[in-house]
N, C-alpha and C positions, 0 to 999 in steps of 0.2 A: 884245501891244507884248515885244519884245525888249530889253534894257537894255544899251548895253554903257560903262562908264562909264571914262574915260580917268585914270590917275593922274600921265600926264608932261607937261610944257610943251607939247609939239607931239605932235599925233598925225597922224601920215599913212597911215594903214592899210588893210587890203582885211577885206572881210568875206566869209565864204566857206558859205551854209549846203548842206551835203549828206545823201543819206540813209546807213541802215546800208552799202549797198552798195558807196557810195564816189561816186554819183552827182550831181555836182552843178545844186542844183536854184537856188540864185542868188547873183550876185554884185555887191557894189558896195563904192564906197568910206564911209569913216568920215568926215563932217567935225569942223574940229580946233576939236573943244570936249568941255566937260567929260566931260555925259553926252549919247550917242547912242540913239534911241529907232530900232527898227528893227521893222516892223509883218510880223510873220509867222501875219497871217491868213488869207493862203488856203494857208498847208500842210494838209494831212491830217492825220488824227491816225496820230500814228507818232511813233518818234522820232530824233532827227535830231543830227546836228552840227555846231557852228561852230567855224570858225575865223578870228580874228581873230590878221592877221598885220600886223606893221610893220618898220622897218627892224631894229630889234636885237635885235625880240621877239614868238616866238608863243606861241598860246593858243587850247587849245584846250574848248570844254563840249559837253554833252550835255544836248539838252534832249528833254522831251514833250510832244506835241500831244496832247490830250484833251476834245472840246468838244461 
């Protein structure tokens, strides 16, 4: 699981998971709540980029999947 924490009052954000080559693996909308859990169990071992973009902000994270 990957957890996205919302520090804003309202969150209308899109979450994009891509590999290091830039290929988009999945796209989803985050719910308007304080903590969103995103299931990434289907991903194979590797390094992935997470992009969370809202109206006023875009944040990036890198995650490593090792099973």
